[in-house]
N, C-alpha and C positions, 0 to 999 in steps of 0.2 A: 539739759542738753541744748534746749532752744535759746537759753540765755547767753551762752558762750558766743563770742564774735568769731564765727567760723571763717569768715573771709580773712581776717587778720591772722588767725592761727595757721591756716593753710598757706598763706603767703610766706610766713616766716619758716614754715617747715620746708617749703620749696627752696627758699633762699639757703637754708642750712644744708640741704641735700646737694644743691648745685655747688656751693663752696667746698663741701667735703669732696666731691668727685672732681671738680675742675679748678681747685685752688692752686696757688703758686707752688705748693710743695709737689705738684705733679712733675715739675722739671727735675727735682731731686729723684723722684721715682723713675723718671725716664733715664737719668744718668746711671743709676745703680742697677735697675732691673731690666729695662727694655733694651739697653745698649747691647746686651749679650746676644740678642736675637737678630740684630741688623748690623751690616757693615758700614763703615764711614766712607766718605768720598776718597780719602787717601788710600784706604784698603782696596776699594774698587779700582782705583787708578793703577795700583801696583799689580793687580791681577792681570796676566797677559791673555787670559782666555776671554776677557770681556772687552769688546771693541765699542768705542763711542761712535755714534753715527756722525758722519761729516755733513753737518747742516749747510755749510757754505757750498759744498758740491751739489747738494739738492737744489739750492736756490739758483745756482748757475746753470742748471740743466735747461735745455732748450724747450722742453715741455712746460716747465714752470714759467719760463720767460714768456712763452706764447700765451699761457693761461693768464698771467699777470697783465699782459697787454690787452687781452679780451676783456678782462674785468675793468681795467682802466677806461677802455673805450665805452663799455656799457654804462659806467658811472657818469662819464662825460655826456653821453647821449641822454641819460635820464635828467641831468641838470639842464641841458640845453632844451629838452622837450618841456620841462616845467617852466623855464623862463619864457619860452615861446608861447606856451599856453597863457601865461600871465600877461604877456605883451598883447596877444591877440584878443583875449576875452576879458581882460581886466582882472581886478582882484576878486571878482565874484565867482571865479571858476571853482567849482566844488565837485567832489566825488559823490555820486548818487549811490545810495545803498541798493544792492541788488535784491534784497529781501526786506520784508516788513519787520522792522525792529522797534515798533512803536511801544510805548509804555503799556497801553491797554490793547492787547491783540483782539482783532475782530473775529472771534470764533463763534459761529452760529450756535444758538442754544438747541437742545434736543427737541423742545416743543415747538420750534419755529417750523413754518411750512412754506411751500412754494407751489404756485400753480402755473400752468402754461399761459402764455400771453394770448389773449383773445382780442384781435383788432376790431371785431365787429361792434364792440362797445355794448355788450349784453348787460353790463352792470350799470348802465345809465351814463357811462362816460364815453364820449365819442373821441376817437383818436384821429388826429390829422397828420398825414404823412407829408413831409416836405419834398418838393421836387428837387432834381439835381441842381438846377440853377439857383435855388433858394439856400442850398447848403453851402457853408463855407468851411473849408478845411485849411488849417494853418500848419504848415510843415515847419517844425523847429529842428534845425540840424543840431547834432550833438557837439561836444567839445573834444572828441577824441581826434588826435592828430597822428599822421603817419609821415614817414620820411626821415632822412638823416640830416641832410644839409638844408633842404628847403621843405618845410613842413606844410602839408596840406591836410584838409579835413579827411577823415576816414570815409565819409560819405561821398566825397568827390572822387576818391580813389576807386570806389565801386567794389571793394573787397568786403566791406562790412555787411553781413547778412541782416543785422538788426536795423540797418538804415533803409532797407528797401520799403518804400511806401507806395501804395497804389494811389496815384494822384487823380485818377478818374472818378473814384468813388466819392 
């Protein structure tokens, strides 16, 4: 049994099975056997109890027209916003992932430990705290834009909660 080429045999069994069930003779089977169970388009059109929906009337409805206008405006705004972001920030504008999707996730091991920070330097290491004037904080505004005709940064608008930065610290 181990000498037989099982990959080759199983491939040809699957091919024969597929051709048997899905071969061109299924059209003949459909004409002579399945046809009795379903009605044709001509039979359905001749039946007065079946009404075809009026698709043109649906598209001419004011709700659909208003919805189509909103979709078109939203698409135009998205294209305009993308072009404005590229004009303002250059071709280096990128979408930053909101979660860590790195190849090797940084999950701590069960045997790892953590201790509270001791600023007194009891372990022979002395820590030096910087004064406020020695610290430098660089605020980097994001690339999110708001507005329809004139785009401004979301941080300038003051609505973005993530952009609130305490500049005194």
